C-alpha positions, -999 to 999 in steps of 0.1 A, spaced: 1 -1 -3 17 34 -12 0 66 3 1 93 -1 8 116 28 -28 134 27 -42 99 30 -23 96 63 -27 131 78 -71 129 67 -74 92 89 -54 109 122 -76 141 112 -111 112 112 -96 97 146 -92 132 162 -127 144 152 -143 116 166 -123 119 201 -133 149 197 -167 149 195 -165 123 226 -150 143 247 -170 170 240 -199 153 248 -180 131 282 -173 170 293 -208 187 289 -228 158 304 -200 135 333 -222 107 339 -224 69 337 -241 61 308 -264 39 306 -265 -2 294 -286 13 259 -263 41 255 -232 17 259 -246 -3 229 -255 25 211 -221 39 211 -205 0 205 -230 0 177 -216 31 161 -177 20 173 -181 -16 159 -201 -3 125 -175 20 113 -148 0 117 -165 -27 95 -177 -2 70 -132 10 79 -122 -27 64 -149 -26 36 -139 0 14 -100 -11 24 -114 -41 9 -130 -27 -24 -102 -1 -32 -65 -20 -15 -83 -58 -24 -93 -85 -2 -64 -93 10 -58 -59 27 -93 -56 32 -85 -93 55 -57 -84 75 -75 -54 82 -103 -73 101 -77 -97 112 -58 -73 130 -88 -55 143 -105 -86 157 -74 -93 177 -67 -59 191 -96 -59 199 -100 -91 221 -70 -79 235 -87 -54 249 -110 -65 260 -86 -88 288 -65 -57 295 -106 -47 312 -99 -66 337 -65 -41 348 -88 -11 339 -110 -15 365 -87 -26 389 -70 6 384 -104 22 388 -109 10 416 -73 17 432 -79 51 429 -112 55 438 -125 75 403 -157 92 412 -180 67 387 -194 98 370 -151 110 359 -150 70 354 -157 82 311 -134 114 308 -106 94 327 -108 65 301 -113 90 268 -82 107 277 -60 79 286 -73 64 261 -57 93 239 -25 93 254 -30 52 248 -36 58 208 -5 81 207 23 61 223 10 32 202 13 55 173 49 60 181 54 20 186 43 14 151 63 33 138 92 28 154 83 -15 150 81 -9 109 104 8 104 131 -18 124 110 -45 105 117 -34 73 148 -31 83 155 -66 98 135 -90 91 155 -119 117 127 -98 141 101 -115 132 124 -145 147 117 -127 181 80 -114 182 66 -158 169 91 -168 201 78 -136 219 38 -144 214 46 -179 222 66 -172 256 32 -146 260 2 -175 254 22 -202 271 22 -176 303 -12 -165 297 -20 -210 299 2 -212 331 -8 -189 351 -39 -176 363 -50 -138 359 -82 -137 388 -55 -127 411 -42 -97 387 -35 -71 402 -20 -29 394 17 -17 399 26 18 394 49 15 363 76 43 362 60 71 341 36 70 367 64 69 398 75 97 378 47 122 372 37 114 409 79 121 426 87 158 402 48 168 400 35 182 434 3 163 433 -36 155 460 -49 127 472 -78 139 472 -103 148 438 -115 184 425 -142 170 406 -130 168 374 -99 188 376 -70 173 358 -51 205 380 -55 226 408 -45 253 431 -43 245 467 -30 264 495 -17 293 467 5 259 442 -8 239 419 -8 204 421 -20 173 399 -50 152 410 -56 119 413 -83 124 374 -48 131 360 -29 106 376 -55 77 369 -54 87 331 -16 86 333 -18 52 349 -47 45 321 -23 56 291 7 38 299 -5 11 314 -20 1 282 16 9 266 29 -28 283 -5 -47 269 8 -32 234 47 -51 242 23 -80 227 -7 -68 210 19 -50 186 37 -77 173 1 -101 168 -9 -78 148 26 -71 128 23 -110 122 -7 -105 105 1 -81 82 34 -62 75 13 -28 63 24 3 90 -18 20 76 -32 -9 85 -15 -17 116 -26 19 130 -58 22 121 -72 -19 139 -57 -4 170 -70 33 167 -106 11 156 -105 -9 188 -91 16 208 -121 42 204 -144 15 214 -130 6 237 -145 37 266 -182 15 258 -165 -14 260 -160 -13 297 -194 1 310 -213 -28 287 -190 -56 296 -182 -41 330 -202 -76 343 -198 -99 323 -159 -99 329 -159 -124 357 -182 -147 332 -156 -146 303 -136 -174 324 -117 -185 295 -114 -159 276 -72 -160 288 -73 -192 273 -87 -185 237 -68 -153 234 -32 -174 248 -44 -199 219 -50 -169 191 -10 -162 204 5 -194 196 -3 -193 165 2 -159 151 38 -165 170 40 -197 148 30 -183 116 48 -153 117 78 -180 125 67 -203 97 68 -172 79 100 -158 81 115 -195 71 91 -193 44 107 -166 32 147 -175 38 143 -205 17 128 -233 40 106 -250 16 88 -270 37 76 -235 53 42 -221 44 24 -194 37 -3 -190 57 -31 -172 43 -50 -149 55 -83 -158 51 -74 -191 78 -61 -161 103 -89 -150 102 -113 -186 105 -83 -197 135 -93 -163 154 -124 -157 148 -135 -197 158 -111 -194 183 -132 -161 199 -168 -178 194 -157 -208 210 -142 -189 239 -172 -175 249 -195 -200 241 -171 -222 268 -173 -192 285 -213 -186 291 -219 -226 296 -195 -231 326 -208 -201 342 -239 -213 335 -237 -249 355 -220 -232 377 -247 -206 383 -270 -238 385 -249 -261 406 -249 -235 432 -278 -227 434 -289 -272 434 -268 -267 466 -285 -262 498 -272 -243 525 -256 -254 557 -281 -262 584 -276 -229 610 -263 -247 644 -281 -251 679 -258 -238 692 -287 -240 726 -284 -275 722 -253 -282 718 -251 -265 750 -270 -282 770 -257 -318 754 -224 -297 767 -243 -295 805 -252 -334 801 -223 -349 800 -208 -328 829 -231 -338 853 -231 -377 843 
C-alpha cells in the first residue's frame, strides 16, 4: 500500500474529530452511561470499523481488507482482556463513577499516541531487519504460554516507571477536585488523582501493546493497517468497559482463547519468516485461514465460558445451604455430659 501523505493526514484527522466529539459529549455531561447508551456507542464504533474495513477491501483488495479485520478483531479481543486491569486501576484510585468516562477517554488518547510512535518504530525496524519476526514469534508463543500457565484472577496493578516519575516530579493531592486534572490548593498548583489515573491507564495500555503490536504485525506488514486497527480497537474501548463490566468475570476462558490466538500468530510469524528465507517446508498461511482461526477461537471461547458459568450457577443454586448450628442444644448436651 503506497499511500500518499494526505491519506495518513486525513485518517489521523478523522480519528481526532471523532475523539474530540466524544470528549465534548463526556465533558458536557459527566455521568455513568446507561446500558442502552453503551450499546449504541459500541454498535457505532463497530459499524465504523466494519465500514472502514469494507472500504479497504474494495479499494485495495481482499487481502488487505482481510488483514484489517483479522488485526482489528485480535486487537479488540486483547483490549477486552485488558479491561480487567483497567477495572482494578479504577478501583485502586477510587475514581468517582461519573468521571470514569473522562478518565478512560483521555487515557485511551494517551495510549493511542504512544502506540502510534511504537508502530512507527516497529515498522521501520521490521523493514530493515527481517529476523525480528523470529523474535516476535517466539515472544508471542512465550506470552501465550504465560496466559495458559498463570491464572489472571488475582491480577494486580503495580505502578510503572512513568507513573512513579509523575508522582515524584509533580506536586499532587490525594483528593479529587471534581473532574479537574490540576487545582490550586493553598496558593500552590498541584495535580489531582484524575491526572494520575489517566497516566496510569495510558501507560499501562502501552505495556499491553508489547504483545498486541507484535501480534498484528504477524497478520500484516502494512503500517497503515496496523495503526487503523489499533485506533478502532481503542476508540470503542470506553463504552465496552461499561457495557461488559459485569460480564468480565463470566468470560472465564478468555485468557485461554487469547493464548491460542497469540500462539497461532507466533507460529505463523516464524513459519512465514522461514518461508521467506527459502525453507521449502515452511508454508505461508493465508489471511483467510488466520481470520478463520481467530474468529473460531474467540467464538468457541465465549460460548464455553458462558456454558461453564451457567453450569456453576445452577450447581450453586442446587446445593442446599449448610444447616444452622443449634448452639442452645449443643450447650445443653455439653452440660449433660459434664453432669454425667
